[in-house]
N, C-alpha and C positions, 0 to 999 in steps of 0.2 A: 230679354231677361231669362225667360224660360230656356232658352237655348243654352246661355251661360251655366245655368244650374244643371241642365243635362249634361253639359261638357265636364264641369266639375264632378259630378257622379260618376261619369264613365272613368275619368281619371283616378278617382278613389276606388272603382272596381278594379282597374289594370294594376294598381299600387298593392291592393289586396292579394291578387293572383300571386304576386311575387313574395309575400310575406308569409313565413311558416306561423300558423296559428299556435298560440302559447296558452290557450284555454286550457285544452285537457292536461292533466297531471297524472304522473304515475302511481301515486298512492290511491286515489278513488278508482282508478281503472284496475289496478291489481286487486282492490277489494272486491270490485263487481266480478272479477274472476274467482275469488274466493267463495262469493256467494254462490256462484254457479257450481262450484265443486261441493261445497257444503250442502245444497239443495238437492243434489244427486245422492249423497249419503243418506239424507233425511228423508227421501222420497217415501211416502207411504206404500206398502206392498200392494194394497188394493189399486193403486193409481196404474200399476204396471198393467193391469188386466182390463182397465177401463179408458178406451181412447179419447173419449171427451174429457173425463177427468185429467187425464195426461196431459192433454193439451192445455186445459184451463190452469193446471198446477204450473206448468213451464211457463205459460204466458204471465202468471202473476210473479214468477221468480224473475222473469225478463224485466217487468216494470220496475221491480224492486233493484235489481242490478243496474238498470238504466238509470235510475234516481240515483243511486250511490256513485255511479261512474261520472254522472254530469253534475254532481252536487256543487264543485268548485266553480264550474261554468257558470250555473244558475246563480250561485252567491256573486260571484264578480259581475255578472251581467245587471244584477239588481242594485248592488252596492258601489262598485268601483269603476265600471268601465265607462269610458266617454261615448259620445254619440256614435263615433267611427268605430270604437271598439265593439260597440252592440251590432253594428252593421256588420262588421266582420264575423262576429258570432253567429248572427242569423245566416249569413251567406254559407258559412262551414257547416252548421248544423243541418241548414237546408239541403245541403249535398247528401247527408247521411240518412235523414229522417225518411224519405220515401222508401228506401229499403226496408227500413224497420216496420213501417205502415204496411209494405207488401207482405212482409213474414207474417203479420197479425191477420191480414185479410185472408191469406191463404190458409192459415189454420181454421178461421171460422168457416170458410168454405168447405174444406174438408170435414169438419165436425157436422156441419148441416147437411152437406150431400152424401156422404159415404165415410162413416168414422173408421174403416178399415184403412183408409189412406193416410190416417193420423202417424203411421209407422214411417211414412216418408217425410213427416215434418223437421226431425233433427237435421238430416242433410239439406232440406231446401232452406231452413232457417240459416245454416252456416253459410249457404251459397249467397242468400240475400244479404247477410252480414258482411261477407266478403266483397259483394258489390257496392255496398255502402262504403266500406274502407276504401275501395278503388276510387269510388267517385269523390271522396275527401282528400284523396292523396296530394292533390296539387297544393293543400294548404297544411300538410303535415311533413315531418321530416322525411326523406327519401326512403329510408329504411322501412317506412310503414307499408310500403309496397309488398314487402316480404310477408308481413302479418295479414294483409288483404289476401295474398296468394294462399297462405296456410288456411284461412277459412274457406276459400274457394276450393281447394284441393280436398280437404277434410269433408266439405258438404258432398263431394262427388263420392268420397270413399264411404261415408254413412249411407248414400243412397244404394251403393253397390251391396253393403252390408245387410240391407233390408231383406235381400233375397231369401236368406236362410233364418230370418229372425223369428219367425213364427208369430203367435198371438201376443207375446209378452213385449211389452214396450220397456226398453232399457234406458233408465234416466242418466246413467253414466256415459251413454253416447254425447249427451247434451253437455253435461257436467265437464267432462275431461276437455271436450272440444272448445267451449266457451272459456273454461277455466285456463287452459293453456293459451288460447289465443289471447285473453284479455293480460295475461301475464307476460307474453311476448310484447303485446302492445305497451305495456307499462315499462318493461326493460328499454323499448326502442325511446319513449319518451324521457326516461331519465337519461340514457346515454347521450341523447342528442340535444336536449333542452335544460336539464335540470343538475347534472353533475357540475362540480366546481372545475 
């Protein structure tokens, strides 16, 4: 009996790998990008000169944007999804979540060890986000690979830009990178999954 259940679970896993996950929706993803751009515009001036406050501000923005971007997934998970749909959601989110947690852990370590390293966070966060998008790619439309590549490349560009950055931390680096990336992701989702 246990062997039969294991085989059924394995079959479900193989089928899920071949399916495009339809839980992500373009509107919440676009809204999460707009949150990033608005946060860059509203970033208090003193945050640009305090590395720990900068990291805390942008981590709070990331949590808010993540909640908005995943709001429909959470709603459907709780209200509409079947057991197999919930399993598929956990699988897809489980592919992406470690990269987000890594970005948060890196920020906490930098703030605790040497706040002067915080200037590297925008680039490292973008690279972590790109890695998470690459990890989720088997469950998303093929064009999502370009979005992942955008984040990855933007992260390296941001790291190179820190060389002449000086002591001021620029919130627009994060706002434009994540705003653009999320709007691209929303476009990919709309074009491949939602348009009539």
